[in-house]
C-alpha positions in Angstrom: -10.8 28.7 140.2 -11.8 25.1 140.7 -8.9 23.0 141.5 -7.6 20.2 139.3 -7.3 16.7 140.6 -4.3 14.6 139.7 -6.3 12.4 137.3 -9.8 11.4 136.4 -11.0 7.9 135.7 -11.5 8.6 132.0 -8.4 10.7 131.6 -10.5 13.7 130.6 -9.9 17.2 132.0 -12.0 17.7 135.2 -13.6 20.8 133.8 -14.9 18.8 130.8 -16.2 16.1 133.2 -18.0 18.6 135.3 -19.6 20.4 132.3 -20.9 17.1 130.9 -22.2 15.9 134.2 -23.9 19.3 134.9 -25.9 19.0 131.7 -27.0 15.5 132.8 -27.8 16.9 136.2 -30.3 19.4 134.7 -32.3 16.5 133.4 -31.9 14.6 136.7 -33.3 17.5 138.7 -36.2 18.0 136.4 -37.1 14.3 136.6 -36.7 14.1 140.4 -38.6 17.2 141.3 -40.1 19.8 138.9 -40.0 22.3 141.7 -36.2 22.5 141.6 -34.4 25.3 139.8 -31.9 24.3 137.0 -28.7 22.8 138.3 -25.9 25.4 138.7 -22.2 24.9 138.7 -20.6 24.2 142.1 -18.6 26.8 143.9 -14.9 27.0 143.5 -13.1 24.3 145.4 -11.3 20.9 145.2 -12.6 18.8 142.4 -13.1 15.0 142.9 -14.0 12.7 140.0 -14.9 9.1 140.7 -16.1 6.1 138.6 -19.6 4.7 139.0 -20.6 1.1 138.5 -22.1 2.0 135.1 -18.6 2.7 133.6 -19.4 6.4 133.8 -18.2 9.0 136.2 -19.6 11.2 139.1 -17.9 14.4 140.3 -18.1 16.8 143.1 -16.4 19.9 144.6 -15.2 20.0 148.1 -15.2 23.3 150.0 -14.1 24.0 153.6 -15.0 27.0 155.7 -14.4 28.3 159.2 -16.9 30.4 161.2 -15.2 32.9 163.6 -16.4 33.3 167.1 -19.4 35.6 167.4 -20.7 35.0 163.9 -24.4 34.3 163.4 -23.9 31.0 161.5 -22.4 29.4 164.7 -26.0 29.3 166.1 -26.8 26.6 163.6 -23.4 25.4 162.3 -20.2 23.8 163.5 -17.2 26.1 163.5 -15.3 24.0 161.0 -17.3 22.7 158.0 -16.3 20.5 155.1 -18.9 20.4 152.4 -19.5 18.2 149.4 -21.2 19.7 146.3 -22.1 16.7 144.2 -22.5 16.7 140.4 -23.9 13.2 139.9 -25.2 13.7 136.4 -27.1 10.5 135.7 -25.0 8.4 138.2 -27.0 6.7 140.9 -26.3 5.3 144.3 -22.9 3.9 143.3 -21.7 7.3 142.1 -22.9 9.0 145.3 -21.3 6.3 147.4 -18.0 6.7 145.7 -18.1 10.5 146.0 -18.7 10.3 149.8 -16.0 7.7 150.2 -13.5 9.9 148.4 -14.7 13.0 150.4 -14.0 11.2 153.6 -10.4 10.5 152.5 -9.9 14.2 151.7 -11.1 15.9 154.9 -8.4 18.5 155.7 -6.3 18.0 158.8 -7.5 21.2 160.5 -11.1 19.9 160.2 -10.1 16.5 161.5 -8.4 18.1 164.5 -11.4 20.2 165.4 -14.0 18.8 167.8 -16.5 21.4 166.7 -16.7 20.3 163.1 -19.2 18.9 160.6 -19.4 17.3 157.2 -22.4 18.6 155.2 -24.0 17.9 151.8 -27.2 19.5 150.4 -29.2 17.5 147.9 -32.7 17.4 146.5 -35.1 15.8 149.1 -36.8 13.6 146.6 -33.7 12.0 145.2 -34.0 8.9 147.4 -31.3 7.0 145.5 -28.6 9.4 146.7 -30.2 9.5 150.1 -29.5 5.8 150.7 -25.8 6.4 150.0 -25.7 9.3 152.4 -27.3 7.2 155.2 -24.9 4.4 154.6 -22.0 6.8 155.3 -23.4 8.1 158.6 -24.9 11.3 157.4 -28.3 12.3 158.9 -31.1 14.5 157.4 -30.7 17.2 160.0 -32.5 20.1 158.2 -34.7 20.7 155.1 -35.3 23.7 153.0 -39.1 23.7 152.6 -41.2 25.7 150.2 -44.8 26.6 149.6 -46.6 28.5 146.9 -48.8 31.5 147.5 -52.1 30.7 149.1 -53.9 30.1 152.4 -52.7 27.7 155.0 -54.6 24.6 155.7 -57.2 24.8 158.5 -55.7 24.7 161.9 -57.1 24.5 165.4 -60.1 26.7 166.3 -58.8 30.3 166.7 -58.3 31.6 170.2 -60.0 35.0 170.2 -57.7 36.0 173.0 -54.6 35.8 170.7 -53.7 38.9 168.7 -50.9 39.3 166.2 -49.0 42.6 165.5 -45.8 43.8 164.0 -42.9 44.1 166.5 -41.7 47.6 167.5 -38.2 48.7 168.4 -39.1 48.6 172.1 -39.9 44.9 171.7 -36.3 44.0 171.1 -35.7 42.2 174.4 -38.8 40.2 174.4 -37.9 39.1 170.8 -34.5 38.1 172.0 -36.0 36.0 174.8 -38.3 34.2 172.4 -35.5 33.6 170.0 -33.4 32.1 172.8 -36.3 29.8 173.7 -36.3 28.5 170.1 -32.5 28.0 170.0 -32.6 26.1 173.4 -35.4 23.8 172.1 -33.8 23.3 168.6 -30.4 22.5 170.1 -32.0 19.3 171.5 -33.7 18.2 168.3 -31.7 19.7 165.4 -28.5 21.5 164.4 -28.8 24.6 166.5 -26.0 25.1 169.1 -26.7 27.0 172.3 -23.3 28.8 172.5 -22.3 31.2 175.4 -22.6 34.3 173.2 -25.9 33.2 171.5 -28.0 35.9 173.2 -25.7 38.7 172.2 -25.5 37.4 168.6 -29.3 37.2 168.4 -29.7 40.6 169.8 -27.4 42.1 167.2 -29.2 40.2 164.4 -32.6 41.3 165.5 -31.5 44.9 166.0 -30.2 44.9 162.4 -33.5 43.3 161.1 -35.4 46.1 162.9 -33.2 48.7 161.3 -33.9 47.3 157.8 -37.7 47.4 158.7 -38.0 43.7 157.9 -41.2 42.0 159.1 -41.2 40.6 162.7 -44.5 39.5 164.1 -45.5 39.0 167.7 -48.4 37.1 169.2 -50.0 38.3 172.4 -52.4 36.8 174.8 -53.7 38.6 177.9 -51.1 41.4 177.2 -48.3 38.9 177.3 -46.1 38.2 174.3 -46.2 34.5 173.7 -44.9 34.0 170.1 -42.5 35.3 167.5 -42.2 35.0 163.7 -39.1 36.7 162.3 -39.4 37.1 158.5 -38.1 38.7 155.4 -38.4 39.0 151.6 -35.6 38.3 149.2 -34.9 37.5 145.5 -33.4 34.4 143.9 -31.4 36.0 141.1 -28.5 34.6 139.0 -25.3 34.7 140.9 -26.9 34.7 144.4 -26.7 31.7 146.8 -30.4 31.2 146.4 -30.2 30.8 142.7 -29.1 27.2 143.1 -31.8 26.4 145.6 -35.0 28.2 144.4 -36.6 29.0 141.1 -35.9 32.6 140.0 -38.1 35.3 141.5 -39.2 36.9 144.8 -39.5 34.8 147.9 -40.7 35.4 151.4 -38.9 33.5 154.1 -39.3 32.7 157.8 -36.0 33.0 159.7 -37.2 32.1 163.2 -40.5 30.9 164.7 -40.8 30.6 168.4 -43.7 30.0 170.9 -43.1 30.5 174.6 -42.7 27.3 176.6 -46.0 26.4 178.1 -48.0 27.9 175.2 -46.9 25.4 172.5 -49.8 23.5 170.9 -52.4 26.1 171.8 -52.8 27.9 168.5 -50.2 30.6 168.9 -48.1 29.4 166.0 -51.2 29.0 163.8 -52.3 32.5 164.5 -48.8 33.8 163.6 -48.6 31.8 160.4 -52.0 32.7 159.1 -51.5 36.4 159.8 -47.9 36.7 158.6 -47.4 34.4 155.7 -49.8 36.1 153.3 -47.9 39.4 153.8 -44.7 37.6 152.6 -46.5 36.6 149.3 -47.3 39.8 147.4 -48.6 39.5 143.8 -46.0 37.9 141.6 -44.1 36.2 144.4 -43.1 32.6 143.9 -43.9 31.7 147.5 -42.1 31.4 150.8 -39.4 29.2 152.1 -37.9 28.2 155.5 -35.7 25.6 157.1 -36.9 23.1 159.7 -35.4 20.1 161.4 -37.0 16.7 160.5 -36.1 15.4 164.0 -38.1 18.3 165.6 -41.5 16.7 166.7 -43.2 20.1 166.5 -41.9 21.9 163.4 -41.8 18.7 161.3 -45.6 18.5 161.7 -46.5 22.2 161.9 -44.9 23.5 158.7 -46.2 20.7 156.4 -49.7 21.4 157.8 -49.2 25.0 156.6 -48.4 23.9 153.1 -44.6 23.5 153.2 -42.9 20.5 151.6 -39.2 19.6 151.5 -37.2 20.7 148.4 -33.7 20.2 149.7 -32.3 18.1 152.5 -29.2 19.1 154.4 -27.3 15.9 155.3 -24.8 16.3 158.1 -22.6 14.5 160.6 -20.8 15.9 163.6 -17.9 15.8 164.1 -16.7 15.5 160.5 -14.5 12.5 161.4 -17.7 10.5 162.1 -18.3 10.3 158.3 -18.0 6.6 157.5 
């Protein structure tokens, strides 16, 4: 159940404030970006309701979660995470600013005490009014969820006839793990990935499970050497799932991990993988494909837009959580 704050600026029950603001947020999302799904209620957590400068209110729900050692999310997340789920309604920058300020005051003690911690908020990429408030409080756009509709990729570099792409086999597990580790090592310098001591074991387990589910994993080869990896899947955004609040309802392909071996980057390996794999993730009736990439990454931030992806949601983050201003 969503918690009840001590009071709201208007004196109304927090559930009533949230319901009213959620209706307004439907209209806000449709105006900001028609590619967004309808706004959904925030998850259970601690409600905060604050005034905005237009004599109205903005609200949000705070959630906090801990990732245990050895869990896959620790490859891209801090161990202790406090997250704001805004329900701004029609409130603008002042409402977002007040929400983040109140959030900062309510960071739990166990999150404050953890060095491996983060404060995170996910918000539509095109809502630049809220973005200004996030920047002012020290949050940075560390990742985006990007989407593209079905269709061919934009023309890339001239194809290298020596590069071939095939589905990975069970006996490719170790080479896939090696390429995945190359990606984590690179992304840990330019994004939110964390190169933890057990990262290789965690990736090996995740890939072994993906193979067991027969999910698509593609490899690029040149001169009999594997030089690239595209780890993919297909899923559905249906009511009640975590994707329902992020993507329009329907079937979506996704790219979980893309990696090109050091020394082969910028030579057409990624383009060969994308042009071969992406159409297989977009069967008739599919809405498209999605993936996450890091805006600070000088490679993926260029590569994926060139293949038709554009930001839908931005994940704003600051580490440690106490660095929130």
